[in-house]
N, CA, C and O atoms as CSV, one atom per row, in Angstrom:
chain,resi,resn,atom,element,x,y,z
A,1,MET,N,N,155.157,64.401,-70.404
A,1,MET,CA,C,154.610,65.717,-70.644
A,1,MET,C,C,154.335,65.932,-72.126
A,1,MET,O,O,153.353,66.583,-72.485
A,2,SER,N,N,155.177,65.401,-72.975
A,2,SER,CA,C,155.011,65.614,-74.407
A,2,SER,C,C,153.675,65.072,-74.905
A,2,SER,O,O,153.006,65.719,-75.710
A,3,ASP,N,N,153.282,63.890,-74.434
A,3,ASP,CA,C,152.004,63.329,-74.859
A,3,ASP,C,C,150.844,64.218,-74.405
A,3,ASP,O,O,149.897,64.450,-75.156
A,4,ASN,N,N,150.933,64.712,-73.171
A,4,ASN,CA,C,149.877,65.555,-72.631
A,4,ASN,C,C,149.774,66.866,-73.414
A,4,ASN,O,O,148.671,67.279,-73.773
A,5,ILE,N,N,150.885,67.514,-73.680
A,5,ILE,CA,C,150.860,68.785,-74.402
A,5,ILE,C,C,150.427,68.563,-75.854
A,5,ILE,O,O,149.715,69.388,-76.425
A,6,ASP,N,N,150.859,67.446,-76.447
A,6,ASP,CA,C,150.424,67.135,-77.812
A,6,ASP,C,C,148.916,66.929,-77.872
A,6,ASP,O,O,148.266,67.362,-78.824
A,7,THR,N,N,148.364,66.279,-76.871
A,7,THR,CA,C,146.915,66.076,-76.807
A,7,THR,C,C,146.195,67.412,-76.662
A,7,THR,O,O,145.193,67.661,-77.333
A,8,MET,N,N,146.715,68.277,-75.777
A,8,MET,CA,C,146.100,69.586,-75.593
A,8,MET,C,C,146.167,70.408,-76.883
A,8,MET,O,O,145.197,71.077,-77.241
A,9,ILE,N,N,147.307,70.362,-77.582
A,9,ILE,CA,C,147.444,71.107,-78.835
A,9,ILE,C,C,146.478,70.572,-79.883
A,9,ILE,O,O,145.841,71.353,-80.592
A,10,ALA,N,N,146.361,69.258,-79.990
A,10,ALA,CA,C,145.428,68.664,-80.945
A,10,ALA,C,C,143.989,69.059,-80.602
A,10,ALA,O,O,143.210,69.384,-81.498
A,11,ASP,N,N,143.634,69.033,-79.326
A,11,ASP,CA,C,142.290,69.440,-78.895
A,11,ASP,C,C,142.047,70.910,-79.217
A,11,ASP,O,O,140.975,71.275,-79.699
A,12,TRP,N,N,143.048,71.755,-78.949
A,12,TRP,CA,C,142.921,73.186,-79.241
A,12,TRP,C,C,142.710,73.404,-80.734
A,12,TRP,O,O,141.820,74.157,-81.127
A,13,ALA,N,N,143.514,72.757,-81.567
A,13,ALA,CA,C,143.399,72.922,-83.016
A,13,ALA,C,C,142.023,72.477,-83.501
A,13,ALA,O,O,141.424,73.123,-84.360
A,14,ASP,N,N,141.529,71.381,-82.954
A,14,ASP,CA,C,140.208,70.889,-83.322
A,14,ASP,C,C,139.121,71.885,-82.922
A,14,ASP,O,O,138.234,72.187,-83.720
A,15,LEU,N,N,139.184,72.393,-81.704
A,15,LEU,CA,C,138.197,73.365,-81.234
A,15,LEU,C,C,138.256,74.667,-82.030
A,15,LEU,O,O,137.222,75.256,-82.346
A,16,LYS,N,N,139.468,75.110,-82.352
A,16,LYS,CA,C,139.625,76.349,-83.130
A,16,LYS,C,C,138.976,76.201,-84.496
A,16,LYS,O,O,138.291,77.110,-84.963
A,17,SER,N,N,139.185,75.072,-85.128
A,17,SER,CA,C,138.599,74.805,-86.437
A,17,SER,C,C,137.074,74.753,-86.344
A,17,SER,O,O,136.380,75.331,-87.181
A,18,LYS,N,N,136.555,74.068,-85.335
A,18,LYS,CA,C,135.108,73.970,-85.149
A,18,LYS,C,C,134.500,75.338,-84.850
A,18,LYS,O,O,133.431,75.671,-85.361
A,19,LEU,N,N,135.179,76.125,-84.025
A,19,LEU,CA,C,134.679,77.448,-83.672
A,19,LEU,C,C,134.566,78.337,-84.906
A,19,LEU,O,O,133.557,79.019,-85.087
A,20,ALA,N,N,135.583,78.336,-85.747
A,20,ALA,CA,C,135.548,79.137,-86.972
A,20,ALA,C,C,134.392,78.695,-87.858
A,20,ALA,O,O,133.670,79.528,-88.405
A,21,TYR,N,N,134.216,77.387,-87.998
A,21,TYR,CA,C,133.127,76.852,-88.813
A,21,TYR,C,C,131.772,77.291,-88.259
A,21,TYR,O,O,130.921,77.773,-89.007
A,22,TYR,N,N,131.572,77.126,-86.956
A,22,TYR,CA,C,130.282,77.445,-86.360
A,22,TYR,C,C,130.013,78.948,-86.338
A,22,TYR,O,O,128.864,79.361,-86.495
A,23,LYS,N,N,131.032,79.769,-86.149
A,23,LYS,CA,C,130.831,81.223,-86.211
A,23,LYS,C,C,130.353,81.643,-87.592
A,23,LYS,O,O,129.423,82.438,-87.720
A,24,LYS,N,N,130.989,81.109,-88.619
A,24,LYS,CA,C,130.606,81.438,-89.991
A,24,LYS,C,C,129.201,80.923,-90.292
A,24,LYS,O,O,128.387,81.637,-90.877
A,25,ALA,N,N,128.920,79.696,-89.898
A,25,ALA,CA,C,127.603,79.103,-90.149
A,25,ALA,C,C,126.508,79.872,-89.407
A,25,ALA,O,O,125.434,80.110,-89.960
A,26,GLU,N,N,126.775,80.258,-88.169
A,26,GLU,CA,C,125.786,81.010,-87.384
A,26,GLU,C,C,125.493,82.348,-88.040
A,26,GLU,O,O,124.330,82.742,-88.133
A,27,MET,N,N,126.524,83.058,-88.499
A,27,MET,CA,C,126.321,84.363,-89.124
A,27,MET,C,C,125.521,84.232,-90.415
A,27,MET,O,O,124.625,85.037,-90.670
A,28,GLU,N,N,125.831,83.241,-91.221
A,28,GLU,CA,C,125.093,83.023,-92.471
A,28,GLU,C,C,123.626,82.719,-92.183
A,28,GLU,O,O,122.741,83.248,-92.856
A,29,LEU,N,N,123.363,81.881,-91.198
A,29,LEU,CA,C,121.989,81.526,-90.854
A,29,LEU,C,C,121.251,82.722,-90.249
A,29,LEU,O,O,120.073,82.930,-90.542
A,30,ARG,N,N,121.925,83.508,-89.414
A,30,ARG,CA,C,121.312,84.698,-88.829
A,30,ARG,C,C,120.871,85.668,-89.926
A,30,ARG,O,O,119.766,86.210,-89.876
A,31,LYS,N,N,121.746,85.885,-90.922
A,31,LYS,CA,C,121.403,86.781,-92.028
A,31,LYS,C,C,120.245,86.223,-92.846
A,31,LYS,O,O,119.378,86.977,-93.285
A,32,GLU,N,N,120.224,84.926,-93.052
A,32,GLU,CA,C,119.148,84.290,-93.812
A,32,GLU,C,C,117.815,84.412,-93.066
A,32,GLU,O,O,116.782,84.678,-93.681
A,33,ILE,N,N,117.837,84.221,-91.756
A,33,ILE,CA,C,116.624,84.385,-90.941
A,33,ILE,C,C,116.138,85.821,-91.035
A,33,ILE,O,O,114.944,86.057,-91.216
A,34,ALA,N,N,117.037,86.777,-90.915
A,34,ALA,CA,C,116.666,88.200,-90.961
A,34,ALA,C,C,116.019,88.561,-92.297
A,34,ALA,O,O,115.109,89.388,-92.340
A,35,LYS,N,N,116.480,87.950,-93.384
A,35,LYS,CA,C,115.903,88.221,-94.704
A,35,LYS,C,C,114.434,87.828,-94.771
A,35,LYS,O,O,113.672,88.402,-95.550
A,36,ASN,N,N,114.029,86.850,-93.957
A,36,ASN,CA,C,112.654,86.362,-93.991
A,36,ASN,C,C,111.656,87.294,-93.322
A,36,ASN,O,O,110.448,87.121,-93.483
A,37,PHE,N,N,112.136,88.269,-92.583
A,37,PHE,CA,C,111.251,89.213,-91.907
A,37,PHE,C,C,111.278,90.537,-92.648
A,37,PHE,O,O,112.331,90.995,-93.093
A,38,LYS,N,N,110.113,91.143,-92.776
A,38,LYS,CA,C,110.016,92.435,-93.455
A,38,LYS,C,C,110.392,93.525,-92.461
A,38,LYS,O,O,109.657,93.786,-91.509
A,39,ILE,N,N,111.532,94.156,-92.685
A,39,ILE,CA,C,111.961,95.250,-91.813
A,39,ILE,C,C,112.266,96.466,-92.674
A,39,ILE,O,O,112.550,96.350,-93.867
A,40,ASP,N,N,112.204,97.619,-92.055
A,40,ASP,CA,C,112.527,98.862,-92.750
A,40,ASP,C,C,114.026,98.891,-92.983
A,40,ASP,O,O,114.805,98.961,-92.033
A,41,LYS,N,N,114.427,98.839,-94.228
A,41,LYS,CA,C,115.852,98.767,-94.559
A,41,LYS,C,C,116.567,100.103,-94.390
A,41,LYS,O,O,117.785,100.173,-94.557
A,42,LEU,N,N,115.833,101.165,-94.061
A,42,LEU,CA,C,116.440,102.482,-93.930
A,42,LEU,C,C,116.615,102.918,-92.483
A,42,LEU,O,O,117.181,103.979,-92.221
A,43,SER,N,N,116.138,102.115,-91.543
A,43,SER,CA,C,116.253,102.560,-90.160
A,43,SER,C,C,116.807,101.466,-89.265
A,43,SER,O,O,116.705,100.274,-89.558
A,44,GLU,N,N,117.393,101.909,-88.174
A,44,GLU,CA,C,117.914,100.994,-87.165
A,44,GLU,C,C,116.834,100.760,-86.119
A,44,GLU,O,O,115.875,101.526,-86.018
A,45,GLY,N,N,116.998,99.710,-85.355
A,45,GLY,CA,C,116.094,99.481,-84.244
A,45,GLY,C,C,115.660,98.039,-84.138
A,45,GLY,O,O,116.064,97.179,-84.921
A,46,LYS,N,N,114.815,97.801,-83.133
A,46,LYS,CA,C,114.332,96.451,-82.865
A,46,LYS,C,C,112.967,96.244,-83.488
A,46,LYS,O,O,112.125,97.142,-83.501
A,47,SER,N,N,112.768,95.060,-83.997
A,47,SER,CA,C,111.470,94.632,-84.505
A,47,SER,C,C,111.147,93.300,-83.848
A,47,SER,O,O,112.038,92.495,-83.580
A,48,HIS,N,N,109.867,93.078,-83.593
A,48,HIS,CA,C,109.441,91.843,-82.935
A,48,HIS,C,C,108.523,91.069,-83.872
A,48,HIS,O,O,107.658,91.643,-84.534
A,49,PHE,N,N,108.727,89.767,-83.912
A,49,PHE,CA,C,107.959,88.894,-84.787
A,49,PHE,C,C,107.596,87.626,-84.029
A,49,PHE,O,O,108.220,87.277,-83.026
A,50,GLN,N,N,106.573,86.948,-84.532
A,50,GLN,CA,C,106.201,85.659,-83.978
A,50,GLN,C,C,106.144,84.640,-85.104
A,50,GLN,O,O,105.667,84.926,-86.202
A,51,THR,N,N,106.635,83.462,-84.811
A,51,THR,CA,C,106.447,82.328,-85.715
A,51,THR,C,C,105.569,81.337,-84.972
A,51,THR,O,O,105.105,81.627,-83.870
A,52,ASP,N,N,105.339,80.202,-85.545
A,52,ASP,CA,C,104.521,79.206,-84.849
A,52,ASP,C,C,105.142,78.796,-83.518
A,52,ASP,O,O,104.432,78.524,-82.550
A,53,GLY,N,N,106.474,78.753,-83.478
A,53,GLY,CA,C,107.115,78.245,-82.269
A,53,GLY,C,C,108.001,79.227,-81.527
A,53,GLY,O,O,108.526,78.891,-80.465
A,54,TYR,N,N,108.187,80.446,-82.060
A,54,TYR,CA,C,109.170,81.342,-81.450
A,54,TYR,C,C,108.703,82.788,-81.443
A,54,TYR,O,O,107.948,83.228,-82.310
A,55,MET,N,N,109.175,83.509,-80.442
A,55,MET,CA,C,109.097,84.968,-80.413
A,55,MET,C,C,110.476,85.429,-80.890
A,55,MET,O,O,111.490,84.970,-80.364
A,56,VAL,N,N,110.529,86.307,-81.853
A,56,VAL,CA,C,111.794,86.725,-82.453
A,56,VAL,C,C,111.982,88.224,-82.267
A,56,VAL,O,O,111.082,89.007,-82.572
A,57,GLU,N,N,113.124,88.621,-81.779
A,57,GLU,CA,C,113.504,90.031,-81.724
A,57,GLU,C,C,114.662,90.211,-82.685
A,57,GLU,O,O,115.716,89.597,-82.523
A,58,LEU,N,N,114.468,91.037,-83.667
A,58,LEU,CA,C,115.485,91.293,-84.685
A,58,LEU,C,C,115.951,92.728,-84.532
A,58,LEU,O,O,115.147,93.656,-84.606
A,59,THR,N,N,117.232,92.913,-84.322
A,59,THR,CA,C,117.792,94.252,-84.183
A,59,THR,C,C,118.594,94.573,-85.420
A,59,THR,O,O,119.550,93.874,-85.756
A,60,ARG,N,N,118.199,95.637,-86.096
A,60,ARG,CA,C,118.922,96.098,-87.289
A,60,ARG,C,C,119.878,97.191,-86.853
A,60,ARG,O,O,119.496,98.143,-86.172
A,61,LYS,N,N,121.128,97.035,-87.261
A,61,LYS,CA,C,122.169,97.998,-86.907
A,61,LYS,C,C,122.932,98.396,-88.158
A,61,LYS,O,O,122.969,97.653,-89.139
A,62,PHE,N,N,123.531,99.558,-88.115
A,62,PHE,CA,C,124.426,100.011,-89.169
A,62,PHE,C,C,125.805,100.236,-88.563
A,62,PHE,O,O,125.929,100.521,-87.372
A,63,SER,N,N,126.824,100.108,-89.376
A,63,SER,CA,C,128.177,100.490,-88.974
A,63,SER,C,C,128.450,101.861,-89.567
A,63,SER,O,O,128.133,102.113,-90.730
A,64,TYR,N,N,129.029,102.731,-88.785
A,64,TYR,CA,C,129.319,104.079,-89.233
A,64,TYR,C,C,130.821,104.319,-89.199
A,64,TYR,O,O,131.481,104.022,-88.204
A,65,ASN,N,N,131.351,104.850,-90.275
A,65,ASN,CA,C,132.760,105.205,-90.358
A,65,ASN,C,C,132.875,106.511,-91.129
A,65,ASN,O,O,131.915,106.960,-91.756
A,66,LEU,N,N,134.030,107.103,-91.081
A,66,LEU,CA,C,134.266,108.339,-91.809
A,66,LEU,C,C,135.137,108.085,-93.028
A,66,LEU,O,O,136.124,107.352,-92.965
A,67,ASP,N,N,134.761,108.695,-94.124
A,67,ASP,CA,C,135.614,108.752,-95.300
A,67,ASP,C,C,136.541,109.937,-95.043
A,67,ASP,O,O,136.154,111.088,-95.245
A,68,LEU,N,N,137.756,109.655,-94.601
A,68,LEU,CA,C,138.658,110.724,-94.156
A,68,LEU,C,C,139.031,111.691,-95.274
A,68,LEU,O,O,139.224,112.883,-95.033
A,69,GLN,N,N,139.130,111.187,-96.472
A,69,GLN,CA,C,139.444,112.061,-97.605
A,69,GLN,C,C,138.287,113.029,-97.866
A,69,GLN,O,O,138.503,114.225,-98.062
A,70,GLU,N,N,137.088,112.517,-97.868
A,70,GLU,CA,C,135.896,113.359,-98.055
A,70,GLU,C,C,135.756,114.341,-96.898
A,70,GLU,O,O,135.433,115.510,-97.110
A,71,LEU,N,N,135.994,113.876,-95.687
A,71,LEU,CA,C,135.902,114.733,-94.515
A,71,LEU,C,C,136.867,115.908,-94.625
A,71,LEU,O,O,136.514,117.044,-94.311
A,72,GLU,N,N,138.070,115.628,-95.066
A,72,GLU,CA,C,139.068,116.694,-95.211
A,72,GLU,C,C,138.585,117.771,-96.183
A,72,GLU,O,O,138.855,118.955,-95.982
A,73,GLU,N,N,137.874,117.363,-97.233
A,73,GLU,CA,C,137.386,118.314,-98.233
A,73,GLU,C,C,136.246,119.182,-97.714
A,73,GLU,O,O,136.114,120.331,-98.134
A,74,ILE,N,N,135.424,118.663,-96.817
A,74,ILE,CA,C,134.250,119.412,-96.347
A,74,ILE,C,C,134.389,119.960,-94.928
A,74,ILE,O,O,133.490,120.649,-94.444
A,75,GLU,N,N,135.488,119.668,-94.263
A,75,GLU,CA,C,135.634,119.987,-92.841
A,75,GLU,C,C,135.392,121.457,-92.534
A,75,GLU,O,O,134.760,121.768,-91.525
A,76,ASP,N,N,135.871,122.363,-93.364
A,76,ASP,CA,C,135.700,123.793,-93.115
A,76,ASP,C,C,134.243,124.236,-93.226
A,76,ASP,O,O,133.882,125.285,-92.694
A,77,GLU,N,N,133.411,123.468,-93.900
A,77,GLU,CA,C,132.000,123.814,-94.091
A,77,GLU,C,C,131.113,123.312,-92.959
A,77,GLU,O,O,129.947,123.701,-92.881
A,78,LEU,N,N,131.629,122.465,-92.086
A,78,LEU,CA,C,130.824,121.878,-91.017
A,78,LEU,C,C,130.483,122.906,-89.951
A,78,LEU,O,O,131.311,123.742,-89.592
A,79,ASP,N,N,129.241,122.836,-89.442
A,79,ASP,CA,C,128.892,123.704,-88.314
A,79,ASP,C,C,129.370,123.037,-87.024
A,79,ASP,O,O,129.883,121.918,-87.052
A,80,ASP,N,N,129.203,123.717,-85.908
A,80,ASP,CA,C,129.726,123.208,-84.629
A,80,ASP,C,C,129.105,121.867,-84.242
A,80,ASP,O,O,129.807,120.984,-83.749
A,81,ASP,N,N,127.797,121.706,-84.458
A,81,ASP,CA,C,127.150,120.436,-84.126
A,81,ASP,C,C,127.729,119.300,-84.955
A,81,ASP,O,O,127.946,118.204,-84.437
A,82,GLU,N,N,127.981,119.547,-86.226
A,82,GLU,CA,C,128.561,118.528,-87.090
A,82,GLU,C,C,130.002,118.216,-86.672
A,82,GLU,O,O,130.419,117.058,-86.676
A,83,LYS,N,N,130.744,119.245,-86.317
A,83,LYS,CA,C,132.125,119.023,-85.862
A,83,LYS,C,C,132.159,118.210,-84.573
A,83,LYS,O,O,133.079,117.423,-84.349
A,84,ASN,N,N,131.145,118.407,-83.726
A,84,ASN,CA,C,131.080,117.647,-82.467
A,84,ASN,C,C,130.808,116.168,-82.688
A,84,ASN,O,O,130.970,115.371,-81.764
A,85,CYS,N,N,130.398,115.783,-83.893
A,85,CYS,CA,C,130.175,114.370,-84.213
A,85,CYS,C,C,131.484,113.638,-84.466
A,85,CYS,O,O,131.511,112.408,-84.507
A,86,ILE,N,N,132.545,114.369,-84.632
A,86,ILE,CA,C,133.845,113.780,-84.961
A,86,ILE,C,C,134.698,113.756,-83.711
A,86,ILE,O,O,134.918,114.789,-83.077
A,87,VAL,N,N,135.175,112.584,-83.362
A,87,VAL,CA,C,135.982,112.409,-82.161
A,87,VAL,C,C,137.394,112.026,-82.579
A,87,VAL,O,O,137.595,111.133,-83.403
A,88,THR,N,N,138.352,112.706,-82.007
A,88,THR,CA,C,139.739,112.334,-82.216
A,88,THR,C,C,140.192,111.577,-80.977
A,88,THR,O,O,140.168,112.109,-79.867
A,89,LYS,N,N,140.594,110.366,-81.174
A,89,LYS,CA,C,140.961,109.510,-80.050
A,89,LYS,C,C,142.477,109.367,-80.000
A,89,LYS,O,O,143.115,108.996,-80.986
A,90,ARG,N,N,143.029,109.662,-78.858
A,90,ARG,CA,C,144.456,109.457,-78.682
A,90,ARG,C,C,144.725,107.986,-78.438
A,90,ARG,O,O,144.004,107.322,-77.693
A,91,SER,N,N,145.754,107.494,-79.064
A,91,SER,CA,C,146.138,106.106,-78.837
A,91,SER,C,C,147.661,106.010,-78.919
A,91,SER,O,O,148.342,106.906,-79.419
A,92,LEU,N,N,148.152,104.921,-78.421
A,92,LEU,CA,C,149.592,104.710,-78.360
A,92,LEU,C,C,150.074,104.021,-79.630
A,92,LEU,O,O,149.520,103.002,-80.043
A,93,SER,N,N,151.100,104.580,-80.240
A,93,SER,CA,C,151.774,103.897,-81.344
A,93,SER,C,C,152.776,102.945,-80.697
A,93,SER,O,O,153.851,103.358,-80.261
A,94,VAL,N,N,152.418,101.692,-80.641
A,94,VAL,CA,C,153.235,100.711,-79.934
A,94,VAL,C,C,154.595,100.564,-80.587
A,94,VAL,O,O,155.598,100.428,-79.886
A,95,SER,N,N,154.657,100.587,-81.911
A,95,SER,CA,C,155.953,100.430,-82.580
A,95,SER,C,C,156.891,101.594,-82.239
A,95,SER,O,O,158.081,101.379,-82.005
A,96,LYS,N,N,156.372,102.805,-82.209
A,96,LYS,CA,C,157.216,103.955,-81.847
A,96,LYS,C,C,157.585,103.904,-80.364
A,96,LYS,O,O,158.698,104.259,-79.977
A,97,TYR,N,N,156.636,103.458,-79.543
A,97,TYR,CA,C,156.910,103.335,-78.112
A,97,TYR,C,C,158.025,102.324,-77.861
A,97,TYR,O,O,158.901,102.553,-77.027
A,98,ARG,N,N,157.989,101.223,-78.575
A,98,ARG,CA,C,159.028,100.203,-78.406
A,98,ARG,C,C,160.385,100.687,-78.874
A,98,ARG,O,O,161.413,100.192,-78.412
A,99,ASP,N,N,160.404,101.655,-79.792
A,99,ASP,CA,C,161.670,102.212,-80.287
A,99,ASP,C,C,162.335,103.161,-79.296
A,99,ASP,O,O,163.511,103.493,-79.445
A,100,LEU,N,N,161.582,103.600,-78.282
A,100,LEU,CA,C,162.159,104.511,-77.293
A,100,LEU,C,C,163.220,103.795,-76.469
A,100,LEU,O,O,163.292,102.566,-76.450
A,101,PHE,N,N,164.018,104.569,-75.809
A,101,PHE,CA,C,165.013,103.987,-74.916
A,101,PHE,C,C,164.319,103.291,-73.760
A,101,PHE,O,O,163.108,103.420,-73.584
A,102,ASP,N,N,165.096,102.547,-72.968
A,102,ASP,CA,C,164.535,101.716,-71.907
A,102,ASP,C,C,163.578,102.452,-70.972
A,102,ASP,O,O,162.540,101.910,-70.593
A,103,SER,N,N,163.921,103.669,-70.605
A,103,SER,CA,C,163.088,104.390,-69.656
A,103,SER,C,C,162.705,105.732,-70.254
A,103,SER,O,O,163.554,106.449,-70.782
A,104,SER,N,N,161.443,106.064,-70.170
A,104,SER,CA,C,160.948,107.302,-70.740
A,104,SER,C,C,159.840,107.834,-69.847
A,104,SER,O,O,159.174,107.064,-69.156
A,105,ILE,N,N,159.642,109.133,-69.858
A,105,ILE,CA,C,158.599,109.733,-69.024
A,105,ILE,C,C,157.206,109.250,-69.435
A,105,ILE,O,O,156.292,109.219,-68.610
A,106,ILE,N,N,157.042,108.877,-70.694
A,106,ILE,CA,C,155.743,108.394,-71.158
A,106,ILE,C,C,155.346,107.086,-70.471
A,106,ILE,O,O,154.167,106.733,-70.443
A,107,ASP,N,N,156.320,106.372,-69.921
A,107,ASP,CA,C,156.028,105.122,-69.198
A,107,ASP,C,C,154.995,105.344,-68.089
A,107,ASP,O,O,154.245,104.431,-67.743
A,108,GLN,N,N,154.960,106.554,-67.539
A,108,GLN,CA,C,154.014,106.858,-66.463
A,108,GLN,C,C,152.564,106.803,-66.944
A,108,GLN,O,O,151.655,106.572,-66.147
A,109,ALA,N,N,152.346,107.014,-68.239
A,109,ALA,CA,C,150.991,107.053,-68.780
A,109,ALA,C,C,150.612,105.781,-69.529
A,109,ALA,O,O,149.466,105.635,-69.954
A,110,VAL,N,N,151.550,104.869,-69.695
A,110,VAL,CA,C,151.278,103.650,-70.449
A,110,VAL,C,C,150.856,102.547,-69.492
A,110,VAL,O,O,151.563,102.230,-68.535
A,111,ILE,N,N,149.700,101.972,-69.765
A,111,ILE,CA,C,149.192,100.858,-68.971
A,111,ILE,C,C,149.418,99.587,-69.773
A,111,ILE,O,O,148.970,99.475,-70.914
A,112,THR,N,N,150.109,98.637,-69.175
A,112,THR,CA,C,150.415,97.385,-69.853
A,112,THR,C,C,149.693,96.244,-69.143
A,112,THR,O,O,149.817,96.075,-67.930
A,113,THR,N,N,148.946,95.473,-69.909
A,113,THR,CA,C,148.256,94.307,-69.363
A,113,THR,C,C,148.517,93.123,-70.276
A,113,THR,O,O,148.863,93.294,-71.446
A,114,ASP,N,N,148.353,91.937,-69.746
A,114,ASP,CA,C,148.521,90.732,-70.559
A,114,ASP,C,C,147.414,90.648,-71.594
A,114,ASP,O,O,146.242,90.856,-71.278
A,115,ALA,N,N,147.779,90.348,-72.813
A,115,ALA,CA,C,146.813,90.090,-73.879
A,115,ALA,C,C,146.709,88.582,-74.065
A,115,ALA,O,O,147.547,87.825,-73.575
A,116,ALA,N,N,145.680,88.160,-74.773
A,116,ALA,CA,C,145.541,86.728,-75.045
A,116,ALA,C,C,146.717,86.272,-75.903
A,116,ALA,O,O,147.122,86.977,-76.827
A,117,PRO,N,N,147.258,85.114,-75.605
A,117,PRO,CA,C,148.389,84.632,-76.396
A,117,PRO,C,C,147.949,84.236,-77.800
A,117,PRO,O,O,146.802,83.845,-78.019
A,118,THR,N,N,148.860,84.343,-78.728
A,118,THR,CA,C,148.640,83.862,-80.082
A,118,THR,C,C,149.271,82.488,-80.170
A,118,THR,O,O,150.373,82.272,-79.666
A,119,LEU,N,N,148.587,81.572,-80.798
A,119,LEU,CA,C,149.095,80.211,-80.900
A,119,LEU,C,C,148.982,79.762,-82.340
A,119,LEU,O,O,147.901,79.794,-82.928
A,120,THR,N,N,150.095,79.346,-82.906
A,120,THR,CA,C,150.131,78.784,-84.248
A,120,THR,C,C,150.710,77.388,-84.142
A,120,THR,O,O,151.775,77.193,-83.557
A,121,VAL,N,N,150.016,76.424,-84.702
A,121,VAL,CA,C,150.450,75.030,-84.566
A,121,VAL,C,C,150.599,74.443,-85.968
A,121,VAL,O,O,149.713,74.574,-86.812
A,122,THR,N,N,151.720,73.805,-86.189
A,122,THR,CA,C,151.969,73.088,-87.438
A,122,THR,C,C,152.394,71.680,-87.082
A,122,THR,O,O,153.269,71.485,-86.238
A,123,ALA,N,N,151.788,70.713,-87.712
A,123,ALA,CA,C,152.135,69.321,-87.415
A,123,ALA,C,C,153.567,69.038,-87.904
A,123,ALA,O,O,153.970,69.490,-88.975
A,124,ARG,N,N,154.309,68.295,-87.111
A,124,ARG,CA,C,155.676,67.907,-87.489
A,124,ARG,C,C,155.611,66.826,-88.551
A,124,ARG,O,O,154.711,65.987,-88.554
A,125,THR,N,N,156.570,66.861,-89.442
A,125,THR,CA,C,156.587,65.867,-90.517
A,125,THR,C,C,157.755,64.893,-90.424
A,125,THR,O,O,157.956,64.058,-91.306
A,126,ASP,N,N,158.519,65.014,-89.345
A,126,ASP,CA,C,159.684,64.115,-89.215
A,126,ASP,C,C,159.398,62.852,-88.467
A,126,ASP,O,O,160.291,62.022,-88.293
């Protein structure tokens, strides 16, 4: 069994390394390709282009976040439509939940599912 598991671990480590490399390389190349097309840098949306050999659809997106400190300063000035743009999401503080006693009424509202395992591998030196 040890040889089999060692082989699987070595294969996993190799694939993990390759995946990280290819994800980074793909993102860099995607950004470089996008630079070659003239798109409106101020708007989101899809643009279509043709090259000699390809039809290209380029989607420009923005990430939106709130500056919470700035929001706190202007919050009283916001109208109702602006306030409706802000969503407060309830979430579970897992560390505080784990600190509770074995059984708690909140258990009725907590959904627990298996997450992907974390795997850290270090080669033995002995």
